[in-house]
N, C-alpha and C positions, 0 to 999 in steps of 0.2 A: 661477709655475711653478718647480719644483725644477730647478736647473741645477748640474751636478756637475763637479768636476775630480778627477782621480786623479794623485797624485804617485808615480811609479815605473812600471815596466812588467814587473816580475818576477812570481813565483808569486803573491804576496799581492795585487799590483795586479790581476792577472787574476782572482783569486778575488773581490775587491771588485767588479770590473766585472760579473762574472757575477751576483753577488748583487743589484746595482742593477738589472741587466737583468731578473732574475726578478720584481722588484717593479714592472716596467713602466717603468723609467727608463733603459734602455739608450740610447735615442736622446737622452736628456738629458745624457749624459756629453759635455761640450763639449771638454775638454782632457785630454790625457795629458802631464804635465810630467816630462821626464827629460833628463839631460844628453846621452844618446846615443840618439836615436830609433831604434826598430827596426820590427818588423812590426806592423801594426795589431792591436789587441786585438779578438778575435772578438765580444765582448759590448759593445763601444763603437764601433759602426759609423760614427757621425757625429763621433767625436772627432778633434781636430786635435792633432798633436804640437807641443809648444813646449818650448824649453830654458830660457826665462826665467820664473822663478816670479812675477815682477812682472806678467807678462802675465795670469796667473790672478788675482792679487790686485787688479789694477786693472780687472777686468771686473765691473761692477755686477750682471750677471746671475748670476754664480757665487755660490751661497749654501751649498754643501756641498763639502767637500774631504776625500777619503780620502787620508791620508798613509801610503804603503806603501813608503817609502824606507829605506835603511840607518839603524840606530838612532843613529849618530853625527850624523845630520842632523836628528833630531827636534826638538831645542830650537829651532834657528833657524827651521825651517819652521813648527812649531806656533805659536810666538810671533808670527811675522809674520802668519800667517793669522788668528789670533785678534784681533790689533790691527787688522786690516783688516775685522773684523766678520764673518768667515766661520765657519760651524759646522764643526768638525773631528772627524773620526773618525780617531784616531791609532793605528796599529798598536802593539802591545806589543813590547818594554818601553817604558814612557813615556819613558825616557832611559837614559843609561849611568851616571849618578851622581845622588845625591840633590840636589845643588845645582841641576843642570839641571832635574830633575823639579819642584822647588819653584818655579823660575822659570816653568815652564810653568803650574803651578797659579796663580801670581800673575797671569799674563797672562789666564788663564781668568776669574778673579774681576774683573779690571779691565775686560774687554772686554764682558761681557754676552752674548757668543756661547756656544754650547754646545760643550763638549769632551767626547768620550767615548773612553776608552782601550779598544782592541779586545781585551778579555780573553774571547775567544770561548768558552772552556771553560764559562763561566757560561751559555751558551746551548745546550749539548748537553743533550738531553732527559734522559739518564741522570743527569747532574750535577744537573739541576733536580729530578728525582725525589727524590734524596737530600736536597736542600735542603728540599723540601716536607715530607718525612717528619720531618726534624729540627725544622722549624718547628712541625709539628703534634704534636710530642712522642712520636712513634711509637717512637723509639729511646731515650727518656729523655734523660738528660744525656750529651753526647758526651765520652768520655774519651780517645779516641785515633783518629787518622786516618792512613791510609797511602795514598800515591799512587805511581804508576809511569808512566813515559813512555819508550818504546823506539822507535827509528827507525833507518833506514839512514843512512849518512853523508850529511849535508846538502850535497851538491855542486851544488845548484841555483843557488848564488850564491857566488862565490869570496870576496866580502867577509865572508861569515859566518865564515870560518876565521881572520879577523883579530880577535882579542879586543878590540883597541882600537876596533873598529867595531861589533862585535856583543855583546861581553861574554862570549862563549863559552856553553857548555852551560847552566850554572846561571843565567845572566842571560837568555838568549834562549829557552831551551827549558824548563828546570825551573820557570821563573817561573809557569807555568800552575798547577803543582801546589802551589807555595808559597802562591799565592793561595787555593787551595782549603783548605789547612790553616788559613790565617788566618781564612777565612770561618767555619769550623766551630769553631775553638778560641780565637779572639780575639787577644789581644796577644802577639806573640812576644817572648821575653826573651833567648834565646840560641840559637846555631846551632853544630852540629858537623858537619863533612863530610869524607869521605875519597873519593879517586878513584884508580882504577887508572891512567888516563892522562887526557889533556885531553878526550877524548870519552866517558870513563867506562869501565865502570860507575861511577857516583857514588852513594854513600849519604849522605843528609842527615838529621840528626835535629834537630828544632826543639822547644824547650821553651816552654811558654806560662804566662802569669801565673796563670791559673786552675788550674794543675796538669796540664793536658792535655799530651799529647806527640804529635808528628807525625813521620812518616818519609816520605822520597821516594827512590825508585830511578830514576836517569836513565841512559840509554845512547843515544848517537847514532852508533853504529857497528855495528849488527847486520849479520848476513850478508844479502846481497842478497835471498835468498829469504824472509826473515822479514818479515811485514807490519808496518806501523806499528801499535802498540798503546798504549793508555792505560787506566788503571784508577784507581779510588778505593774505599777501604773504610773504614767507620766502625764503631767499637765504642762502644756506649752502655750505660747502666745498664739499658735495657729491651730491648736486642737488638743485632743486627749487620746491616749492609747493605753491598752491594758492587755497583759498576757496572764492567763490562768492555767495552771497545771494541777491535776489531781490524779494520783494513781488509782487504779481500780480498787474499790472497796471490797472487803471480804464477802459482802452479801449483795453488792450492787452491780457487779460486772465491769463493763468498760469504764475507763476514767475520762478525764477532760483534758484537752490540750488545744487551747483556742486563743487566737490573737484577734483583738478588735481595735478599731480606730475610727474616730469621727472628728470633723472639723473643717477648716477651710479647704483642705485637700480632698474632701468627700468622705464617705463612710466605707469601711472595709471590714470584713470578717473572714477569718480563715481558720479552718480546723487543720491542725498539724498531724501528719501521720508519718510513720516510719522514721521517727527521730531517734538517733542513737548518740547522745552527746558524749558518752564515755569513749566510744570508739572514735568519734571525731576528735576528741581531745588527744588520744594516744596517736592518732594519725598525724595531727598537726605537730606534736612533739617529735615524732619520728622524722618528719620532713625537715624540721628545724635542725635536729641533731645531725641528720645526714648531710645537710648543707653547711653545717657549722655556723648557723645564724641564730641570733638572739630571738626568742619568741615575743614578737611585738604585740601579739594579741593578749598576752597575759604576762606582764613583766614582773620581775622580782620586786620592783619598787611599788607596783600596784598592790601586791600581796602585803608588803610592809605597811602601806597606807591603810589598807583594810584592817590590819592588825592594830594599828594605832586607834582606829575608831572602836574596835572591839574592846581594847583595854580601857579606853576612856569610858565606854558604856559600863563596864564592870566596876570601875571606880565610882561612877556616878550612882550606881545602884547601892554600893557600899556606904557612900557618904551622904546620899540624898542631895548632892549638889551638882550644878552644871560644871563640866570639866572642859577646860580650854586645851586645845591640841597644839603642841609645838612640833611640827612634822620634821622627820628625819630625812625626807625625800622631797625632791622638787616636782613641780607639776608636770613638766614635759616627760620626765622619766616614768612617773606614775601612770600617765596616760598612754604611753607607748604609741603604737601605730594603729590602735584599735578602730579608729574612725577613718583610717586610710585604706582599709582593705576593700 
Protein backbone atom coordinates (compact mmCIF):
# COMPACT_ATOMS: atom_id res chain seq x y z
CA UNK A 1 0.00 0.00 0.00
CA UNK A 2 1.19 3.52 -0.80
CA UNK A 3 2.10 5.36 2.40
CA UNK A 4 2.97 9.04 2.19
CA UNK A 5 4.74 11.65 4.26
CA UNK A 6 4.68 15.36 3.52
CA UNK A 7 7.48 17.63 4.68
CA UNK A 8 6.13 21.12 5.31
CA UNK A 9 2.72 22.54 6.10
CA UNK A 10 2.56 25.67 3.93
CA UNK A 11 0.80 26.39 0.66
CA UNK A 12 2.61 23.76 -1.41
CA UNK A 13 2.30 21.12 1.31
CA UNK A 14 -1.45 21.69 1.34
CA UNK A 15 -1.50 21.54 -2.46
CA UNK A 16 0.34 18.21 -2.47
CA UNK A 17 -1.98 16.84 0.21
CA UNK A 18 -5.01 17.82 -1.85
CA UNK A 19 -3.54 16.18 -4.96
CA UNK A 20 -2.77 12.95 -3.10
CA UNK A 21 -6.32 13.03 -1.74
CA UNK A 22 -7.86 13.49 -5.19
CA UNK A 23 -6.02 10.34 -6.25
CA UNK A 24 -7.64 8.46 -3.37
CA UNK A 25 -4.62 8.53 -1.05
CA UNK A 26 -5.63 11.18 1.48
CA UNK A 27 -6.04 8.58 4.22
CA UNK A 28 -2.59 7.19 3.31
CA UNK A 29 -0.80 10.41 4.28
CA UNK A 30 0.71 9.15 7.54
CA UNK A 31 2.96 12.05 8.56
CA UNK A 32 3.24 15.81 8.26
CA UNK A 33 6.84 16.63 9.19
CA UNK A 34 7.44 20.22 10.25
CA UNK A 35 9.46 21.95 12.98
CA UNK A 36 6.40 23.91 14.16
CA UNK A 37 3.22 21.81 13.95
CA UNK A 38 0.08 23.80 13.24
CA UNK A 39 -3.48 23.09 12.24
CA UNK A 40 -4.25 19.71 10.62
CA UNK A 41 -4.21 19.63 6.82
CA UNK A 42 -7.71 19.29 5.44
CA UNK A 43 -6.77 16.63 2.91
CA UNK A 44 -4.61 14.57 5.29
CA UNK A 45 -7.13 13.61 7.98
CA UNK A 46 -5.14 10.67 9.36
CA UNK A 47 -1.73 12.35 9.35
CA UNK A 48 0.31 12.69 12.53
CA UNK A 49 2.50 15.75 13.03
CA UNK A 50 6.17 14.96 13.72
CA UNK A 51 9.14 17.26 14.11
CA UNK A 52 11.88 14.63 13.66
CA UNK A 53 12.50 13.67 10.02
CA UNK A 54 14.13 10.45 11.21
CA UNK A 55 10.71 9.29 12.42
CA UNK A 56 9.60 9.38 8.78
CA UNK A 57 12.76 7.80 7.40
CA UNK A 58 12.75 4.98 9.94
CA UNK A 59 9.16 3.97 9.21
CA UNK A 60 9.32 1.07 6.71
CA UNK A 61 5.73 1.72 5.66
CA UNK A 62 6.54 5.14 4.19
CA UNK A 63 7.47 4.81 0.53
CA UNK A 64 6.55 8.26 -0.87
CA UNK A 65 7.69 11.63 0.46
CA UNK A 66 6.54 15.02 -0.81
CA UNK A 67 9.20 17.56 0.17
CA UNK A 68 7.53 20.98 0.32
CA UNK A 69 9.92 22.76 2.66
CA UNK A 70 12.00 25.93 2.05
CA UNK A 71 14.58 25.50 -0.70
CA UNK A 72 17.57 25.79 1.60
CA UNK A 73 16.51 22.49 3.23
CA UNK A 74 16.21 20.54 -0.03
CA UNK A 75 19.71 19.08 -0.20
CA UNK A 76 19.67 17.60 3.30
CA UNK A 77 16.11 16.28 3.18
CA UNK A 78 16.23 14.87 -0.34
CA UNK A 79 19.56 13.10 0.12
CA UNK A 80 18.55 11.58 3.46
CA UNK A 81 15.24 10.40 2.03
CA UNK A 82 16.82 8.86 -1.07
CA UNK A 83 19.48 7.10 1.00
CA UNK A 84 16.67 5.66 3.13
CA UNK A 85 15.16 4.20 -0.04
CA UNK A 86 12.16 6.56 -0.16
CA UNK A 87 10.71 7.85 -3.42
CA UNK A 88 10.84 11.65 -3.39
CA UNK A 89 8.68 14.30 -5.03
CA UNK A 90 10.81 17.40 -4.44
CA UNK A 91 9.37 20.86 -4.94
CA UNK A 92 11.27 23.13 -7.29
CA UNK A 93 13.83 24.62 -7.31
CA UNK A 94 15.88 21.47 -6.89
CA UNK A 95 18.39 23.43 -4.76
CA UNK A 96 19.89 26.88 -4.30
CA UNK A 97 23.17 26.14 -6.09
CA UNK A 98 24.55 23.70 -8.64
CA UNK A 99 26.80 21.93 -6.13
CA UNK A 100 23.83 20.93 -3.99
CA UNK A 101 21.75 20.04 -7.04
CA UNK A 102 24.47 17.69 -8.30
CA UNK A 103 24.75 16.10 -4.85
CA UNK A 104 21.02 15.37 -4.94
CA UNK A 105 21.37 13.88 -8.43
CA UNK A 106 24.21 11.66 -7.23
CA UNK A 107 22.12 10.44 -4.29
CA UNK A 108 19.32 9.66 -6.74
CA UNK A 109 21.66 7.56 -8.89
CA UNK A 110 23.11 5.69 -5.93
CA UNK A 111 19.82 4.98 -4.18
CA UNK A 112 17.76 3.30 -6.86
CA UNK A 113 14.75 5.23 -5.52
CA UNK A 114 12.71 7.56 -7.73
CA UNK A 115 13.28 11.30 -7.52
CA UNK A 116 11.08 13.77 -9.36
CA UNK A 117 11.43 17.55 -9.25
CA UNK A 118 7.99 19.18 -9.19
CA UNK A 119 8.24 21.31 -12.33
CA UNK A 120 4.45 21.54 -12.41
CA UNK A 121 4.24 23.84 -15.44
CA UNK A 122 5.05 20.82 -17.58
CA UNK A 123 1.69 19.37 -16.47
CA UNK A 124 -0.48 22.37 -17.37
CA UNK A 125 -2.57 21.33 -20.35
CA UNK A 126 -1.80 24.49 -22.33
CA UNK A 127 1.95 23.98 -21.97
CA UNK A 128 1.45 20.34 -22.94
CA UNK A 129 -0.48 21.37 -26.06
CA UNK A 130 2.40 23.56 -27.19
CA UNK A 131 4.82 20.71 -26.52
CA UNK A 132 2.65 18.32 -28.55
CA UNK A 133 2.42 20.69 -31.51
CA UNK A 134 6.16 21.32 -31.53
CA UNK A 135 6.78 17.56 -31.32
CA UNK A 136 4.43 16.99 -34.25
CA UNK A 137 6.13 19.67 -36.36
CA UNK A 138 3.06 21.90 -36.57
CA UNK A 139 5.15 25.03 -35.90
CA UNK A 140 8.18 23.91 -37.89
CA UNK A 141 11.52 24.71 -36.27
CA UNK A 142 11.15 26.82 -33.12
CA UNK A 143 13.09 30.09 -33.39
CA UNK A 144 11.99 32.04 -30.34
CA UNK A 145 10.01 31.50 -27.13
CA UNK A 146 8.71 34.12 -24.70
CA UNK A 147 7.27 33.43 -21.26
CA UNK A 148 5.71 35.63 -18.61
CA UNK A 149 4.74 35.13 -14.97
CA UNK A 150 3.00 37.82 -12.92
CA UNK A 151 1.89 37.51 -9.31
CA UNK A 152 0.89 39.45 -6.24
CA UNK A 153 3.59 39.83 -3.60
CA UNK A 154 4.26 36.33 -2.20
CA UNK A 155 3.61 37.06 1.45
CA UNK A 156 2.32 33.53 2.11
CA UNK A 157 5.72 32.65 3.58
CA UNK A 158 8.18 35.08 5.11
CA UNK A 159 11.17 32.83 4.36
CA UNK A 160 10.51 33.43 0.65
CA UNK A 161 11.69 37.05 0.98
CA UNK A 162 15.09 35.92 2.24
CA UNK A 163 17.07 35.22 -0.94
CA UNK A 164 19.55 33.08 0.99
CA UNK A 165 16.66 30.67 1.56
CA UNK A 166 14.53 31.01 -1.59
CA UNK A 167 16.86 32.40 -4.24
CA UNK A 168 14.48 35.25 -4.93
CA UNK A 169 12.26 35.83 -7.95
CA UNK A 170 14.48 34.45 -10.71
CA UNK A 171 15.33 31.26 -8.81
CA UNK A 172 12.02 30.40 -7.16
CA UNK A 173 9.52 32.01 -9.54
CA UNK A 174 10.98 32.47 -13.03
CA UNK A 175 12.58 29.02 -13.03
CA UNK A 176 9.31 27.65 -14.44
CA UNK A 177 9.67 29.81 -17.54
CA UNK A 178 13.40 29.23 -17.95
CA UNK A 179 12.60 25.51 -17.90
CA UNK A 180 10.14 26.02 -20.75
CA UNK A 181 12.66 28.00 -22.80
CA UNK A 182 15.20 25.21 -22.36
CA UNK A 183 12.64 22.61 -23.28
CA UNK A 184 11.90 24.17 -26.67
CA UNK A 185 15.23 25.78 -27.54
CA UNK A 186 17.83 23.35 -26.15
CA UNK A 187 21.14 24.29 -24.58
CA UNK A 188 21.38 27.81 -23.09
CA UNK A 189 24.73 29.51 -23.63
CA UNK A 190 24.26 32.98 -22.12
CA UNK A 191 21.85 35.02 -20.04
CA UNK A 192 21.23 38.75 -19.73
CA UNK A 193 18.74 40.14 -17.20
CA UNK A 194 17.67 43.51 -15.87
CA UNK A 195 15.34 44.29 -12.97
CA UNK A 196 13.46 47.33 -11.73
CA UNK A 197 13.80 46.06 -8.15
CA UNK A 198 14.09 42.77 -6.28
CA UNK A 199 10.52 41.73 -7.11
CA UNK A 200 10.66 42.99 -10.68
CA UNK A 201 9.58 43.57 -13.27
CA UNK A 202 12.53 41.52 -14.53
CA UNK A 203 13.33 40.98 -18.21
CA UNK A 204 15.57 38.02 -19.01
CA UNK A 205 17.03 37.15 -22.42
CA UNK A 206 18.53 33.70 -22.96
CA UNK A 207 20.63 32.80 -26.02
CA UNK A 208 20.77 29.17 -27.20
CA UNK A 209 23.43 27.14 -28.94
CA UNK A 210 21.22 26.41 -31.93
CA UNK A 211 20.65 30.11 -32.53
CA UNK A 212 17.28 30.40 -30.79
CA UNK A 213 16.45 33.15 -28.38
CA UNK A 214 14.16 33.16 -25.34
CA UNK A 215 12.75 35.95 -23.22
CA UNK A 216 10.97 35.94 -19.86
CA UNK A 217 9.06 38.70 -18.08
CA UNK A 218 8.76 38.20 -14.31
CA UNK A 219 6.97 40.32 -11.73
CA UNK A 220 6.06 39.30 -8.19
CA UNK A 221 4.49 42.49 -6.91
CA UNK A 222 1.39 43.24 -8.98
CA UNK A 223 -1.51 45.21 -7.54
CA UNK A 224 -3.70 43.09 -5.27
CA UNK A 225 -6.60 43.23 -7.74
CA UNK A 226 -4.51 41.70 -10.54
CA UNK A 227 -4.94 37.91 -10.90
CA UNK A 228 -1.99 35.56 -11.17
CA UNK A 229 -1.12 35.14 -14.84
CA UNK A 230 1.34 33.09 -16.85
CA UNK A 231 1.87 32.72 -20.57
CA UNK A 232 4.12 31.21 -23.18
CA UNK A 233 4.42 31.99 -26.86
CA UNK A 234 6.51 30.31 -29.55
CA UNK A 235 7.52 31.50 -33.01
CA UNK A 236 8.43 28.78 -35.49
CA UNK A 237 9.22 28.56 -39.17
CA UNK A 238 5.71 27.19 -39.74
CA UNK A 239 3.60 29.32 -37.44
CA UNK A 240 3.09 30.83 -34.02
CA UNK A 241 1.32 29.57 -30.90
CA UNK A 242 0.45 31.05 -27.53
CA UNK A 243 -0.97 29.84 -24.25
CA UNK A 244 -2.41 32.26 -21.70
CA UNK A 245 -3.53 31.46 -18.18
CA UNK A 246 -5.06 33.88 -15.70
CA UNK A 247 -6.61 32.90 -12.40
CA UNK A 248 -9.95 34.44 -11.49
CA UNK A 249 -9.53 38.03 -10.33
CA UNK A 250 -11.02 38.99 -6.99
CA UNK A 251 -13.63 41.18 -8.70
CA UNK A 252 -13.81 39.73 -12.20
CA UNK A 253 -15.05 36.16 -11.77
CA UNK A 254 -13.78 33.46 -14.14
CA UNK A 255 -10.19 33.40 -15.31
CA UNK A 256 -8.61 32.68 -18.70
CA UNK A 257 -7.15 29.37 -19.87
CA UNK A 258 -6.72 29.49 -23.65
CA UNK A 259 -4.41 28.08 -26.32
CA UNK A 260 -4.20 29.60 -29.81
CA UNK A 261 -2.15 28.82 -32.90
CA UNK A 262 -1.95 30.08 -36.47
CA UNK A 263 0.28 29.36 -39.43
CA UNK A 264 0.82 26.86 -42.21
CA UNK A 265 -1.10 24.21 -40.27
CA UNK A 266 -4.16 26.44 -40.07
CA UNK A 267 -5.68 28.37 -37.17
CA UNK A 268 -6.74 26.82 -33.90
CA UNK A 269 -8.20 28.16 -30.66
CA UNK A 270 -9.06 26.10 -27.63
CA UNK A 271 -10.41 27.04 -24.18
CA UNK A 272 -9.10 24.60 -21.58
CA UNK A 273 -11.42 23.36 -18.83
CA UNK A 274 -11.08 20.93 -15.94
CA UNK A 275 -7.29 21.18 -15.87
CA UNK A 276 -5.63 19.99 -12.64
CA UNK A 277 -1.87 20.07 -13.22
CA UNK A 278 -0.95 19.45 -9.59
CA UNK A 279 -2.97 16.26 -9.49
CA UNK A 280 -1.55 15.22 -12.88
CA UNK A 281 1.95 15.80 -11.54
CA UNK A 282 1.42 13.64 -8.44
CA UNK A 283 -0.29 10.96 -10.54
CA UNK A 284 2.71 10.81 -12.89
CA UNK A 285 5.14 10.67 -9.97
CA UNK A 286 3.16 7.83 -8.38
CA UNK A 287 3.15 5.89 -11.66
CA UNK A 288 6.92 6.30 -12.03
CA UNK A 289 7.62 5.39 -8.40
CA UNK A 290 5.37 2.33 -8.55
CA UNK A 291 7.08 1.14 -11.72
CA UNK A 292 10.55 2.07 -10.45
CA UNK A 293 11.14 4.14 -13.59
CA UNK A 294 12.86 7.48 -13.99
CA UNK A 295 10.49 10.43 -14.69
CA UNK A 296 11.34 11.21 -18.29
CA UNK A 297 8.83 14.06 -18.47
CA UNK A 298 10.70 16.05 -15.83
CA UNK A 299 14.26 14.89 -15.31
CA UNK A 300 16.60 15.96 -12.55
CA UNK A 301 18.95 17.22 -15.27
CA UNK A 302 16.27 19.50 -16.69
CA UNK A 303 15.74 20.94 -13.21
CA UNK A 304 19.47 21.55 -12.85
CA UNK A 305 19.62 23.24 -16.26
CA UNK A 306 16.74 25.54 -15.33
CA UNK A 307 18.58 26.37 -12.11
CA UNK A 308 21.70 27.22 -14.14
CA UNK A 309 19.71 29.80 -16.11
CA UNK A 310 18.12 31.15 -12.92
CA UNK A 311 21.48 31.62 -11.22
CA UNK A 312 22.94 33.23 -14.34
CA UNK A 313 19.99 35.65 -14.45
CA UNK A 314 20.58 36.60 -10.82
CA UNK A 315 24.27 37.15 -11.53
CA UNK A 316 23.47 39.26 -14.58
CA UNK A 317 21.11 41.46 -12.55
CA UNK A 318 23.79 41.92 -9.89
CA UNK A 319 26.63 42.71 -12.31
CA UNK A 320 24.82 44.31 -15.22
CA UNK A 321 26.67 41.95 -17.55
CA UNK A 322 25.86 39.09 -19.92
CA UNK A 323 26.65 35.79 -18.18
CA UNK A 324 27.99 32.78 -20.08
CA UNK A 325 26.71 29.38 -18.94
CA UNK A 326 28.98 26.37 -18.59
CA UNK A 327 26.42 23.62 -18.13
CA UNK A 328 26.90 20.75 -15.68
CA UNK A 329 24.46 18.50 -17.58
CA UNK A 330 24.26 17.21 -21.12
CA UNK A 331 21.54 17.93 -23.65
CA UNK A 332 20.06 14.44 -23.87
CA UNK A 333 19.71 14.04 -20.11
CA UNK A 334 18.19 17.49 -19.72
CA UNK A 335 15.66 16.88 -22.49
CA UNK A 336 14.56 13.53 -21.12
CA UNK A 337 11.73 11.84 -23.05
CA UNK A 338 9.41 14.83 -22.99
CA UNK A 339 8.89 14.90 -26.75
CA UNK A 340 8.52 11.14 -27.00
CA UNK A 341 5.35 10.87 -24.94
